[in-house]
C-alpha positions in Angstrom: 25.8 -3.6 -37.3 26.9 -3.9 -40.9 25.7 -0.5 -42.3 21.9 -0.3 -42.9 21.6 -3.6 -44.7 18.7 -5.9 -43.9 17.8 -9.2 -45.2 14.3 -10.8 -45.3 15.2 -13.2 -42.5 13.0 -16.0 -41.2 9.6 -16.1 -39.5 10.7 -18.6 -36.9 11.6 -18.6 -34.1 9.7 -15.6 -32.9 11.7 -13.0 -31.0 15.2 -11.8 -31.6 17.8 -14.5 -32.3 21.5 -13.7 -32.4 23.4 -16.3 -34.4 26.9 -15.0 -33.9 26.9 -12.9 -37.1 23.7 -11.0 -36.9 20.2 -11.0 -35.4 16.9 -12.3 -36.8 13.7 -10.4 -35.7 10.2 -12.0 -36.0 7.0 -10.8 -34.5 3.4 -11.9 -34.8 0.9 -9.1 -35.7 -2.0 -10.6 -37.8 -4.1 -7.5 -38.3 -1.3 -4.9 -38.6 -0.6 -3.0 -41.9 3.1 -2.6 -41.0 5.5 -3.2 -38.2 8.6 -1.0 -37.4 11.6 -2.2 -35.5 13.2 0.5 -33.3 16.9 0.0 -32.3 18.4 1.8 -29.4 21.9 2.6 -28.2 23.3 -0.1 -25.9 25.1 2.6 -23.9 22.0 4.8 -23.7 18.8 2.8 -24.2 16.8 6.1 -24.3 18.5 7.1 -27.5 16.9 5.6 -30.7 19.6 4.8 -33.3 17.5 3.5 -36.2 14.0 2.7 -37.2 13.1 0.3 -40.0 10.1 -1.4 -41.4 10.0 -5.2 -41.4 9.7 -5.8 -45.1 9.0 -9.5 -45.1 5.8 -11.1 -44.0 5.1 -14.8 -43.8 1.6 -15.7 -42.8 1.0 -13.3 -39.9 4.6 -12.9 -38.9 6.7 -9.9 -39.8 10.5 -10.5 -39.9 13.9 -9.3 -40.9 17.6 -10.2 -40.5 20.2 -7.6 -39.6 23.7 -8.7 -40.4 26.2 -7.5 -37.8 23.7 -6.6 -35.2 25.1 -7.9 -32.0 23.7 -9.2 -28.7 23.2 -6.5 -26.2 21.2 -4.2 -28.6 18.0 -2.8 -27.1 14.9 -2.8 -29.3 11.2 -2.4 -29.5 8.3 -2.4 -32.0 5.7 0.0 -33.3 2.7 -1.5 -35.1 0.6 0.3 -37.7 -3.0 -0.7 -38.3 -6.6 0.2 -37.6 -7.3 1.9 -34.3 -10.9 0.6 -34.0 -11.6 -0.4 -30.4 -15.2 -1.2 -31.2 -13.9 -3.8 -33.7 -11.3 -5.0 -31.2 -8.3 -3.3 -32.9 -6.0 -1.0 -30.9 -3.0 -0.3 -33.2 -1.2 3.0 -32.4 2.4 3.5 -33.8 3.0 6.2 -31.2 3.3 3.5 -28.6 6.5 1.6 -28.3 5.8 -2.1 -27.8 7.7 -4.8 -25.9 8.5 -8.0 -27.9 6.3 -10.8 -26.5 9.3 -13.1 -27.0 11.8 -10.8 -25.3 14.4 -12.8 -23.4 15.6 -9.8 -21.3 14.4 -6.2 -20.6 16.2 -3.0 -19.6 14.3 -0.4 -17.7 10.9 -0.4 -16.1 7.4 0.5 -17.4 6.0 3.6 -15.8 2.2 3.7 -16.1 2.2 7.3 -15.0 3.4 8.2 -18.5 1.6 8.3 -21.9 1.6 4.6 -22.3 -2.2 4.4 -23.0 -3.2 4.0 -26.6 -6.1 6.4 -26.2 -6.4 10.0 -25.2 -7.0 9.9 -21.4 -9.8 12.2 -20.2 -11.5 12.3 -23.6 -15.3 12.2 -23.4 -15.4 9.0 -25.5 -12.9 7.3 -23.2 -10.8 4.9 -25.2 -12.1 5.7 -28.7 -9.7 8.5 -29.6 -6.1 7.5 -30.2 -3.3 9.3 -28.3 -0.5 10.7 -30.5 2.1 11.1 -27.8 5.2 8.9 -28.0 5.4 6.4 -25.1 9.0 5.4 -25.6 10.5 7.2 -22.5 8.1 5.2 -20.2 8.5 1.8 -21.8 11.3 -0.8 -21.2 13.3 -2.1 -24.1 13.8 -5.7 -25.0 17.4 -6.7 -25.3 19.0 -9.0 -27.9 20.5 -11.8 -25.8 23.1 -14.4 -26.7 22.5 -17.9 -25.5 25.9 -19.1 -24.3 26.0 -20.4 -20.8 28.1 -23.1 -19.1 25.7 -25.2 -17.2 28.6 -27.4 -15.9 26.7 -30.6 -16.3 23.5 -29.4 -14.5 20.7 -31.9 -14.9 17.1 -32.0 -13.7 16.8 -33.5 -10.2 13.5 -35.3 -10.9 12.6 -35.5 -7.2 9.4 -37.6 -7.1 6.3 -35.6 -6.0 5.6 -38.0 -3.2 9.0 -37.3 -1.7 8.7 -33.5 -2.2 8.3 -30.7 0.3 7.6 -27.4 -1.4 8.7 -24.0 -0.1 6.9 -21.0 -1.5 9.2 -17.9 -1.4 9.7 -14.5 -2.9 13.1 -14.0 -4.5 13.4 -10.4 -3.3 11.8 -10.7 0.1 13.7 -13.9 1.1 17.1 -12.2 1.4 16.4 -8.4 1.7 16.9 -8.5 5.5 19.3 -11.4 5.8 22.4 -10.1 7.7 24.8 -12.7 6.3 23.9 -12.1 2.6 26.2 -9.4 1.1 24.2 -6.1 0.9 24.8 -5.9 -2.9 23.1 -9.3 -3.4 20.1 -8.9 -1.1 16.8 -9.2 -2.9 18.4 -10.8 -6.0 18.7 -14.1 -7.9 22.3 -14.1 -6.8 21.3 -13.5 -3.2 19.0 -16.6 -3.3 22.0 -18.5 -4.6 24.3 -17.2 -1.9 25.7 -19.6 0.8 23.6 -18.2 3.7 20.4 -18.6 1.8 21.2 -22.1 0.6 22.2 -23.1 4.1 18.8 -22.1 5.5 17.0 -24.1 2.8 19.3 -27.1 3.2 19.0 -27.2 7.0 15.2 -26.7 6.8 15.1 -29.8 4.6 12.7 -28.8 1.9 13.2 -30.3 -1.6 11.9 -27.5 -3.9 11.5 -23.7 -3.9 8.4 -22.4 -5.6 9.2 -18.8 -6.6 6.5 -16.1 -6.8 6.4 -14.6 -10.3 9.7 -13.9 -11.8 8.5 -13.1 -15.3 9.1 -9.4 -16.0 6.1 -7.5 -14.6 4.7 -3.9 -14.1 3.9 -1.8 -11.2 0.3 -0.5 -11.2 0.0 3.3 -11.5 -2.4 3.6 -8.5 0.2 1.8 -6.4 3.0 4.1 -7.4 0.8 7.1 -6.6 0.4 5.7 -3.0 4.2 5.0 -2.7 3.6 1.3 -3.0 4.8 -1.4 -5.5 3.4 -4.5 -7.1 5.5 -6.8 -4.8 4.0 -10.2 -5.7 4.4 -9.7 -9.4 1.1 -11.0 -10.7 1.1 -8.4 -13.6 3.2 -9.9 -16.3 4.7 -7.9 -19.2 7.1 -10.4 -20.8 6.7 -14.2 -20.5 10.3 -15.2 -21.4 12.2 -12.4 -19.6 13.3 -12.6 -15.9 12.2 -9.6 -13.8 15.1 -7.1 -14.1 14.8 -5.7 -10.6 15.8 -9.0 -9.1 19.1 -9.0 -10.9 22.3 -7.9 -9.1 23.9 -7.4 -12.5 22.1 -5.4 -15.1 24.4 -5.6 -18.2 23.2 -7.2 -21.4 22.6 -10.9 -20.9 23.6 -10.8 -17.3 20.0 -11.0 -15.9 19.4 -14.3 -17.8 22.7 -15.8 -16.8 22.3 -14.7 -13.1 19.0 -16.5 -13.1 20.6 -19.6 -14.6 23.4 -19.4 -12.0 20.7 -19.3 -9.2 19.0 -22.4 -10.7 22.4 -24.2 -10.9 23.3 -23.4 -7.3 19.9 -24.5 -6.1 20.2 -27.8 -8.0 23.6 -28.4 -6.5 22.0 -27.9 -3.0 19.4 -30.6 -3.9 16.6 -28.1 -4.5 14.3 -28.0 -7.5 13.0 -24.7 -8.8 9.3 -24.3 -9.6 8.0 -21.0 -11.1 4.6 -19.4 -10.2 3.5 -18.4 -13.7 0.7 -16.0 -14.7 -0.5 -16.9 -18.2 -4.2 -16.1 -17.4 -3.8 -12.3 -17.9 -1.3 -9.6 -18.5 -0.4 -6.1 -17.1 -2.4 -4.4 -19.9 -5.7 -4.4 -18.0 -9.1 -3.7 -19.6 -10.1 -1.3 -22.3 -8.8 1.6 -20.2 -5.5 -0.1 -19.5 -2.1 0.6 -21.0 -0.7 -0.4 -24.4 2.7 -2.0 -23.8 2.9 -5.2 -25.9 0.2 -7.7 -26.9 -2.6 -5.1 -27.0 -0.7 -3.0 -29.5 0.5 -6.0 -31.7 -2.7 -8.0 -32.0 -5.4 -7.3 -29.5 -8.0 -9.6 -31.2 -5.6 -12.6 -31.1 -4.1 -12.4 -27.7 -7.1 -11.4 -25.5 -10.6 -12.8 -24.9 -12.9 -10.0 -26.0 -16.5 -9.6 -25.0 -18.5 -11.4 -27.6 -20.6 -8.9 -29.6 -18.8 -6.0 -27.9 -15.1 -6.5 -28.7 -14.2 -3.1 -27.4 -14.4 -4.7 -24.0 -12.6 -7.7 -22.5 -13.9 -11.0 -21.0 -12.5 -11.0 -17.5 -12.2 -14.3 -15.6 -9.3 -13.1 -13.5 -10.4 -10.0 -11.8 -7.6 -8.0 -13.4 -9.5 -6.6 -16.4 -8.4 -9.1 -19.1 -7.9 -12.8 -19.8 -5.5 -14.3 -22.4 -7.2 -16.2 -25.1 -5.4 -19.5 -25.3 -8.0 -20.9 -27.6 -6.2 -18.8 -30.3 -3.3 -20.8 -31.9 -0.8 -18.0 -31.6 -1.6 -17.2 -28.0 -1.4 -20.8 -27.1 1.9 -21.0 -28.9 3.3 -18.1 -26.9 2.4 -19.8 -23.6 3.8 -23.1 -24.8 7.0 -21.6 -26.2 7.5 -19.7 -22.9 7.0 -22.8 -20.8 9.5 -24.9 -22.9 12.0 -22.0 -22.8 12.1 -22.0 -19.0 12.6 -25.7 -18.9 15.1 -26.2 -21.7 17.1 -22.9 -21.5 16.7 -22.0 -17.9 16.5 -25.5 -16.4 13.5 -25.0 -14.1 11.8 -28.1 -12.8 8.1 -27.2 -12.9 5.3 -24.6 -12.8 2.5 -23.5 -10.5 -0.2 -22.0 -12.8 -2.0 -19.0 -11.3 -5.8 -19.1 -11.9 -5.4 -22.1 -14.1 -9.1 -22.5 -14.7 -9.0 -19.4 -17.0 -6.4 -21.3 -19.2 -8.7 -24.3 -19.4 -11.9 -22.4 -20.4 -12.7 -23.6 -23.9 -14.2 -21.3 -24.9 -16.0 -20.1 -21.8 -16.5 -23.1 -19.4 -13.8 -25.3 -17.9 -13.0 -28.3 -20.1 -10.4 -30.9 -19.0 -9.9 -31.6 -22.7 -9.4 -27.9 -23.5 -6.8 -26.9 -26.1 -4.4 -25.7 -23.4 -4.6 -28.8 -21.3 -4.3 -31.0 -24.4 -1.3 -29.1 -25.6 0.5 -29.5 -22.3 -0.4 -33.2 -22.1 1.1 -34.1 -25.4 4.2 -32.0 -25.0 7.3 -34.2 -24.6 9.1 -31.6 -22.5 6.4 -30.3 -20.3 4.8 -33.6 -19.3 8.1 -34.5 -17.6 8.1 -31.5 -15.2 6.0 -30.7 -12.2 2.6 -29.1 -13.1 0.6 -27.6 -10.3 -2.7 -25.8 -10.9 -4.3 -23.2 -8.8 -7.7 -24.7 -9.7 -9.9 -21.7 -9.5 -10.6 -18.3 -11.0 -13.2 -15.6 -10.5 -15.4 -16.5 -13.4 -18.7 -18.4 -13.4 -18.3 -22.0 -12.0 -14.6 -21.2 -11.4 -13.9 -23.4 -8.4 -12.5 -26.7 -9.9 -10.5 -28.4 -7.1 -10.2 -32.0 -8.2 -11.1 -31.4 -11.9 -7.7 -31.2 -13.6 -6.3 -34.1 -15.7 -4.1 -36.9 -14.5 -0.6 -35.4 -15.0 -1.5 -32.4 -12.9 -1.3 -31.6 -9.2 -3.4 -28.9 -7.6 -3.4 -26.5 -4.7 -6.0 -28.1 -2.5 -8.0 -25.2 -1.0 -10.3 -27.6 0.7 -7.3 -28.9 2.7 -6.3 -25.4 3.8 -9.8 -24.5 4.9 -10.6 -27.6 7.0 -7.2 -27.7 8.7 -7.8 -24.1 9.8 -11.3 -24.9 11.0 -10.4 -28.1 12.8 -7.7 -26.5 14.9 -9.8 -23.4 15.5 -12.3 -25.8 17.1 -15.2 -25.5 14.8 -17.9 -28.1 15.0 -18.6 -30.9 12.5 -15.1 -31.0 10.9 -14.1 -34.5 11.6 -15.2 -36.3 8.4 -13.8 -33.6 6.1 -10.6 -33.6 8.1 -10.3 -37.3 7.6 -10.5 -37.0 3.8 -7.9 -34.3 3.7 -5.4 -36.0 6.1 -5.3 -39.1 3.9 -4.8 -37.5 0.4 -8.3 -36.4 -0.6 -9.3 -39.6 -2.3 -12.8 -38.2 -2.8 -11.4 -35.5 -5.1 -8.7 -37.3 -6.9 -9.1 -41.1 -6.9 -12.2 -41.4 -9.1 -10.3 -39.8 -12.1 -7.3 -42.2 -11.6 -5.0 -39.6 -10.0 -2.5 -40.3 -7.2 -2.2 -39.0 -3.7 0.4 -36.4 -4.9 -2.3 -34.7 -7.0 -3.1 -32.9 -3.7 -0.7 -30.0 -2.9 -1.6 -29.4 0.7 -1.0 -26.0 2.4 -2.3 -24.1 5.4 -0.9 -20.7 4.3 0.5 -19.2 1.1 1.6 -15.7 -0.1 -2.1 -14.7 -0.3 -3.7 -14.5 3.1 -2.5 -14.6 6.7 0.9 -15.9 7.6 0.9 -18.9 10.0 1.7 -16.7 13.0 -1.0 -14.2 12.0 -3.5 -17.0 11.5 -3.4 -17.7 15.2 -3.0 -14.1 16.3 -5.8 -12.2 14.5 -9.6 -12.8 14.1 -9.8 -10.0 11.5 -7.7 -8.7 8.6 -5.8 -5.5 9.2 -5.0 -4.2 5.7 -5.1 -0.4 6.4 -1.6 0.0 5.1 -2.7 -0.9 1.6 -4.6 2.3 1.3 -7.9 0.7 0.4 -9.7 1.3 3.7 -9.3 -2.4 4.7 -11.8 -3.4 1.9 -9.2 -5.6 0.1 -8.3 -9.2 1.1 -10.6 -12.0 2.0 -12.8 -11.9 5.1 -13.0 -15.7 5.3 -9.8 -16.5 7.0 -10.9 -19.2 9.5 -8.5 -17.7 11.9 -8.5 -17.4 15.7 -6.5 -15.0 17.8 -6.3 -17.3 20.8 -7.8 -14.7 23.1 -6.2 -11.4 22.1 -6.2 -9.5 18.8 -2.7 -9.0 17.6 0.5 -8.5 19.6 0.2 -9.3 23.3 2.5 -10.0 26.3 0.0 -12.5 27.9 2.1 -15.7 28.4 -0.9 -18.0 28.2 -2.0 -16.6 24.9 1.6 -16.7 23.5 2.0 -20.3 24.6 -1.3 -21.3 22.9 -0.3 -19.5 19.7 3.0 -21.3 19.6 1.2 -24.6 20.1 -1.3 -23.9 17.4 1.5 -23.0 15.0 3.1 -26.4 15.8 -0.2 -28.2 15.4 -0.8 -26.8 12.0 2.7 -27.4 10.8 2.7 -30.9 12.1 -0.7 -31.7 10.6 0.6 -30.4 7.2 3.7 -32.7 7.4 1.9 -35.9 8.4 -0.8 -35.5 5.8 -0.8 -37.5 2.6 -0.1 -35.4 -0.5 2.6 -32.8 -1.2 3.1 -30.3 1.6 3.8 -26.7 0.8 5.2 -24.3 3.4 5.1 -20.5 2.9 8.5 -18.9 3.5 8.9 -17.5 6.9 6.1 -19.6 8.5 8.8 -21.9 9.9 10.2 -19.0 11.9 7.1 -17.0 12.9 6.8 -14.4 10.2 4.2 -11.8 10.8 2.5 -9.2 8.6 0.7 -7.7 11.6 -2.6 -9.0 10.4 -2.3 -7.9 6.7 -3.7 -10.7 4.6 -3.2 -9.1 1.3 0.4 -7.7 1.3 0.7 -7.7 -2.5 1.7 -4.1 -2.6 4.4 -4.0 0.2 7.9 -4.3 -1.1 9.2 -3.4 2.4 9.7 -4.9 5.9 6.1 -5.9 6.2 6.7 -8.6 3.5 10.4 -9.3 3.8 11.5 -12.1 6.0 12.9 -11.1 9.4 16.0 -13.2 10.3 16.4 -11.7 13.8 14.9 -14.6 15.7 13.9 -14.6 19.4 13.7 -17.8 21.5 10.1 -18.6 20.5 10.8 -18.2 16.8 14.0 -20.3 17.0 12.0 -23.0 18.7 9.4 -23.0 15.9 12.2 -23.3 13.3 13.7 -26.2 15.1 10.3 -27.9 15.4 9.7 -27.5 11.6 13.1 -28.9 10.8 12.4 -32.0 12.9 9.0 -32.4 11.3 10.4 -32.2 7.8 13.1 -34.8 8.7 10.4 -37.0 10.1 8.3 -36.8 7.0 11.2 -37.5 4.6 12.3 -40.5 6.8 9.0 -42.2 7.0 7.8 -44.2 4.0 4.1 -44.2 5.2 4.1 -40.4 4.8 5.3 -40.7 1.2 2.6 -42.9 -0.3 1.7 -42.7 -4.0 -1.5 -44.7 -4.0 -4.7 -44.2 -1.9 -5.5 -46.3 1.1 -7.6 -49.4 1.0 -8.4 -49.8 4.7 -7.1 -53.4 4.5 -4.1 -55.5 5.1 -1.8 -55.7 2.2 1.0 -58.1 1.3 1.4 -60.0 4.6 1.1 -56.9 6.7 0.5 -57.1 10.4 -2.0 -54.2 10.3 -4.3 -52.4 7.8 -2.8 -49.6 5.8 -5.1 -47.1 7.5 -7.3 -47.3 10.6 -9.1 -44.6 12.6 -9.5 -44.7 16.4 -11.6 -43.1 19.1 -9.9 -41.9 22.2 -10.9 -45.1 24.0 -8.7 -47.1 21.5 -11.5 -48.7 19.5 -11.8 -48.4 15.8 -14.3 -45.7 14.7 -17.6 -46.5 13.1 -19.9 -44.6 10.8 -21.7 -43.0 13.7 -18.5 -41.7 15.1 -17.7 -39.8 11.9 -21.1 -38.1 12.0 -20.6 -36.8 15.6 -20.7 -33.0 15.2 -19.0 -32.1 18.5 -16.0 -34.5 18.1 -12.7 -32.7 18.1 -10.4 -35.6 18.8 -9.4 -38.3 16.4 -6.5 -40.7 15.9 -5.3 -42.4 12.8 -2.8 -45.3 12.2 -0.6 -45.6 9.1 0.6 -49.2 8.6 4.3 -49.2 7.8 4.3 -52.7 6.4 1.1 -52.2 4.4 2.3 -49.8 1.7 0.8 -51.0 -1.6 3.3 -49.8 -4.2 6.9 -51.1 -4.6 9.9 -48.8 -4.7 11.9 -47.8 -7.9 13.6 -51.2 -7.9 10.3 -53.1 -7.6 11.0 -54.0 -4.0 8.4 -53.9 -1.2 8.5 -50.8 0.9 8.5 -51.3 4.7 8.8 -48.5 7.3 7.6 -47.6 10.8 3.9 -47.7 11.6 2.7 -44.3 12.8 -0.1 -43.4 15.1 -1.2 -39.8 15.1 -3.4 -38.4 17.9 -5.1 -35.1 17.3 -7.0 -33.1 20.0 -8.5 -29.8 18.9 -10.6 -29.7 22.1 -10.1 -27.0 24.7 -9.5 -29.7 27.4 -7.0 -32.6 27.6 -8.0 -36.0 26.2 -6.8 -39.3 27.5 -6.0 -41.5 24.5 -5.9 -45.3 25.1 -3.6 -46.9 22.6 -5.0 -49.7 20.4 -4.9 -53.4 21.3 -1.7 -55.4 21.1 -2.5 -56.7 17.6 -1.9 -53.1 16.3 1.4 -52.8 18.0 3.0 -54.0 21.3 5.1 -51.0 22.1 5.0 -47.4 20.9 7.6 -44.6 21.0 6.5 -40.9 21.1 8.2 -39.0 18.3 6.6 -35.6 18.7 4.3 -33.9 21.1 3.3 -30.3 20.1 2.7 -29.5 23.8 6.3 -30.3 25.0 9.8 -29.6 23.9 12.0 -32.6 22.7 13.4 -33.2 26.2 9.9 -33.4 27.7 8.7 -36.3 25.5 7.0 -39.4 27.0 8.8 -42.7 27.3 7.7 -45.8 25.5 4.0 -46.7 25.8 2.6 -50.2 25.8 -0.5 -51.4 23.9 -3.7 -50.3 25.8 -1.6 -47.8 27.7 -2.7 -44.2 27.9 -1.3 -41.0 26.5 -2.4 -37.7 27.8 -2.9 -35.4 24.8 -3.1 -31.9 26.2 -5.7 -29.3 25.1 -5.2 -28.3 21.4 -2.2 -30.5 20.7 -1.0 -33.3 18.6 1.1 -36.4 19.4 2.9 -38.7 16.9 3.9 -42.2 18.0 5.8 -44.9 16.1 6.0 -48.6 16.1 9.4 -49.3 14.6 9.6 -51.5 11.5 10.5 -55.1 11.9 13.1 -55.6 9.2 
């Protein structure tokens, strides 16, 4: 740094920008009286070297330029202003604050320290400011240079209708992988290592959806129990990668290690989608810590409780909600999203509790400021946008309500798939909608089949193996007396709760896992698989393992014969999906012949081989259904405008506890059928060819896929 000189600098861009000769600092703090920049020793970030007031203010942005200040310098802010919680102001210069635009952090926040803006234990709760310095317990932002050789990396742009998503945790995916070098396990570099890439490539998925990688904070109550915030839904900095997932911790190395991971995944043909948490932060409610936004401009960044701005509007169940109706808060979210696309090369986002972002001001609005901003953005409208279409606020379940450029996690699909294979009554009609892309939810608004992201399991809830092994959650290890986690799992233990040696129960569980996986991969829409489900991951009945950064959550790569068989089955099913045009449709079905097709694009059949009628759909006890997808009746052309023709598929589902004899349709639907998969047999036990009006025995609780090869 060139002495103690400072220049006024510029108010934009926000954050710390190193230009090769010095660093410009800019931070938004509308209601502050003054903002101090604290600079720390790169060799010892606990040692403060210099503190200076940002002398220039443009609008509500405080800024300064420091000639000679190099990349790698740790820094933080202290904001002076009114401490008036009852008016919504929580300024306290004793609290070191993380730059909302920090590109990298060093250290971890420790909420067991004096990081709270108020004096804890005081009779007036949060109304008395706390004078103790929080710096030893707060991470530092780091000035980062922006040089990186992408070596020609470009977006893959895999169409959604050809995508298979794979939700994984960066740390948990490789922590137990025996072939990943120990020093790389649990890191970005570990996910980019050859053994990890090999598994993903052989599995056949097209994109990884990473659980939160924005820098986050461990809750104090978890640390006191010896647990951690494993999932990461407690964001501190929206532009910084989580430090604990980096194998290399030097200045700038976290950012470049993340970039290297993205580059390696792209080279392996895999897109990278981030699970992002813009609906709330780690700062909690009025009794939460002061780490960043709360201390810089509480009234701007958070939704406050109307006439009582001491308190927070909470649509998220975490204590606070970001207020994206405020221009600066919306700008922070949009700047973060563009940064991850343009500077980090990610391919899309899954938005946690996205309904909160679209509340304008209090109720969901498909023309909300946030949704409008995304829609018009020339960068973001080109990437994959997936909403979790619910939150915990009033009228918060909005599956099917997002605008046309969005896809959604389809919770209705998850629930009916579970209920159907569990054997519940009156599921047939609902299952029909979900298998064929949920036209009832998405078609009226002009959306396509790929608006529906279908899933049976995700990080939140039972794993696939536990779904068929437990009737009840078993979350005792979380330390909350099994009160946490949902009770509505629609699960079935197949006759024994938890682990068992009963061969009949184990065989049924294996078949049920194959049924659910096969159903997911023959359904229209975008399938999403939770990491580990393809090889029988168990959490021993814990359906809320958010706090377990341990072997309960990490993937187990030591596979027995049953788990290897499930992995092989999943690989085959993904290959089947990606090879069959009828499973990659973009438009909804018409139930009619298209072009000069030999059959309708979609038809439903009873077990006797006749087409279903309206009365059949209303039969409450029906648990067996078949559907045909016409391979020469695909409405849309390919990218070159040519007609798409593939195999015609016939899928037979039997969720009944007894075998069902299916008679194949009449000859006009297909003269000869080949059995591609049967969830009740191994590949070498498949049936031979079956003629029209011939019979296929579909065993109890099993699924059969047949094909009539395309005539080219």
